[in-house]
N, C-alpha and C positions, 0 to 999 in steps of 0.2 A: 882698321877702322877704314873704310873707304872715305879717302877725301872728296869732302863736302863743295858742290859747286857756286857758283855766284852768281851766275845767271843758268836759267833752264829754258827751254823750250817745250810746248803741248802742242800737237798738232792736231789735227781732228780730219781723218784726206777723203773727199767724198770724188764720187765720181767724175766732177767738170769740176770742182776747187774744194781746195783745201783751208784751214783756218786757225791760225798757229796764235798764241798767245808767250812772251817770253816775259820771264817771272827772272826780279832779282831777288835781292836776300835783304838790302836795302828796302822794299817794298812794290819797288817802281813793276810797271806793267808794261808791254806794248802789243798792241794783237794787229793783226793785217790778213786778209784774204787773199790768195792767190788763183789762178788757174793750172790748168793741166797742161797747159803746153810743153813744150821745153823751155822753150823762151821763161816761164812764170816759174817754173818751177828754180830755174838758175837765179832769178829774182829771187826765189824766197831764200837759197843757198846765201845766194851774198848779202841778205837780208839778217839772217842767222851770225853769218861770219862780219857784217860789218857791228851787230849788238854783243861781241866777244861772247858771244852764247856756248858756253860750256858742254850742255847737251843738250839732246831732243829724244823725246816721247814720242813717237805716235799710235794713233787708234785708229784703223782703217779695219772695210770686210774687203771682202773676196780679194781682187788683185791688185785694187785702185793704191794700195803702197808699191806697188814694186818701182814704177819708174823717180819715187820718191828715195826711195834706199839705193836706186842705181845714185843718181845724182850726189846725192848728203852722204854716202858711206866713202867718198873722195876726203871727208874731214876726218874721217876716224882716225883718229891718232891719239898722241897722250895730252891732249888737252880736249880733244872734246871727242863724247862717245856718239851712241848713235843705237836707241834703245828703243827693242820693240815690243814693249811691253805699258800697259800703264800703270803707272807707280809714281805716290808722292817723291818729288826728286830733292826737295829741299825741306831740312829739317831742322828748322828754325826751332 
């Protein structure tokens, strides 16, 4: 059985911005809006790290996901995974 995450993030990626929400098992949530420049994507990455988020799932059309993937792919390790599908991540 897959280990459940304490915090997960869902991100909706658009041409000029992304909107993301981090959900915790305790029921808290935090949302943020970030631009699609490299500086803004790096801010998004830092926001995910600062919030100890264990998993990021994204929804995107066309190729808008590519820069997000490029930056967040460096987070992929045993503690954080990057999912490219829309799914329910907290099994409460």
